[in-house]
DRENVEXLUM-882523 format. One record per residue (C-alpha): residue in three letters; x, z, y. Coordinates in steps of 0.2 Angstrom, whole numbers, plus 5000, padded with zeros to 4 digits. Layout:
% DRENVEXLUM-882523
ALAXZY...
This chain:
% DRENVEXLUM-882523
UNK499949984999UNK500649945018UNK501250105026UNK500650135047UNK501550255055UNK500850355072UNK501550425082UNK500850565094UNK500050615078UNK499350785085UNK498450685101UNK496850705105UNK496250545101UNK497650515084UNK496150715081UNK494850575079UNK495750455072UNK496250545054UNK494150545054UNK494150375052UNK495450325042UNK495850295024UNK497350465025UNK498450345011UNK498850245022UNK499150345037UNK500750445040UNK500350575058UNK502150615066UNK502350725081UNK503550735094UNK504250865082UNK504750755069UNK504750585079UNK505450615097UNK505150445101UNK506750475117UNK507850475102UNK508450325093UNK509050405080UNK507250505076UNK506350345077UNK507650225065UNK507950385052UNK505650375050UNK505850195049UNK506950185036UNK506250355028UNK504250305027UNK504650095029UNK503150055038UNK502449905044UNK501249935056UNK501850075070UNK500450145081UNK501050195098UNK500150355105UNK501650465110UNK501950455128UNK501150555143UNK499250535150UNK498850695159UNK498450795173UNK498750635183UNK499950735195UNK501350765184UNK501450575185UNK501850615205UNK502850765204UNK503850735190UNK504150545188UNK505850595177UNK504450655167UNK503550515166UNK504850375166UNK505450465150UNK503750485139UNK502850305146UNK504350205149UNK505950235139UNK505250315124UNK504150155122UNK505650055125UNK506750125109UNK504950085098UNK505149935102UNK507049895099UNK507049995083UNK505249865077UNK506349735084UNK507449735073UNK506749805058UNK505249675059UNK503749815062UNK502249755073UNK502149885086UNK500349935093UNK500349985114UNK498850095120UNK498950015138UNK497750055152UNK496449985163UNK497450085177UNK498849945178UNK497349825187UNK497349845206UNK495449885205UNK495049825222UNK493749635215UNK493249705196UNK493149595180UNK494749595178UNK495449475164UNK496949495152UNK497849345164UNK497449425180UNK498849495191UNK499149625189UNK499549775201UNK499449945197UNK498750105208UNK499750255203UNK501150305194UNK500050325176UNK499550145178UNK501350085183UNK502350225168UNK501050135154UNK501449945163UNK503349985161UNK503050025143UNK501849865141UNK503549755148UNK504449805131UNK502949775121UNK502649605129UNK504249545126UNK504049585108UNK503049455100UNK502449545082UNK501249665095UNK499549715100UNK499149755117UNK497549885122UNK497049905141UNK495550035132UNK494950145145UNK494050285136UNK493850445135UNK493450635125UNK491850655122UNK490850745128UNK491550675145UNK492750835154UNK492250845171UNK491150935180UNK490750795192UNK490950615192UNK491250465206UNK489550385209UNK490550235218UNK491750205204UNK491550065192UNK492350045174UNK492049995155UNK492350185151UNK492150205131UNK492150375121UNK493650385109UNK492350385095UNK491550225099UNK493350125100UNK493850195086UNK492550065078UNK493149895087UNK495049955086UNK495149975066UNK494149765067UNK495649715076UNK496749795070UNK497749655061UNK497649575079UNK499249515090UNK499149485109UNK498249595122UNK496449635124UNK495449735135UNK494149855129UNK493049995134UNK491050005137UNK490049915146UNK490149885166UNK489350065176UNK489850195187UNK490550325178UNK489250455188UNK488050345176UNK489250335160UNK489450515161UNK487550565165UNK487150505148UNK487850635140UNK487750785153UNK486150775164UNK487050925177UNK488350825181UNK488750805200UNK489050665209UNK490450625221UNK491250495229UNK492750405230UNK493550385248UNK495050275245UNK495850415234UNK495150305215UNK494950115218UNK493150045218UNK493049925207UNK494149975191UNK492849875178UNK493749715163UNK493149575158UNK492749625138UNK492549415136UNK494149385125UNK493549545114UNK491649515114UNK492049335105UNK493449395096UNK492049505086
């Protein structure tokens, strides 16, 4: 059975993925077992497990302010760590699946296609784009520009004037498992709506707030490419 190695194996998304897959096929490694900042750790794990695919979930996401206050950490975990993995995958002809973000788009016009110009609007987006740039250079790869979150929605407030394609982890996984053998770049998310409209379906008490420039208003992506594939 071909093995699939998962970095960041104790993260939020990985914990849900574990419940949805054939566990005989997947190897979930935490940062102690696989340190993406150590080429030796990466190569030792590849040599031991001999995976055909690496799903790269390790990295830094929240809190978002960390990417502004500690750019060294953001650069190391999201850019350098990803580069290390891509180099190892290239040497061993292993496919890499990279979880990027909708935040690499500028967020001004909305309905962003995978072929549109990209211009991140915060340091988190820049850090993810840095990692994605390395993955784009390696053709044996699948890049998912995702807009997913935990269920239930974590916050007590949500933007009523910001459109996006938020999707819960569980719903994202249903799509992901159908395209795991594909290559290329895909936007993945839910239908276009305001973040408030997305959140209130599961929390009727959530409060409206309005972005005054701190969040771009049109973050939604075109899902035509993934919809045609499915």
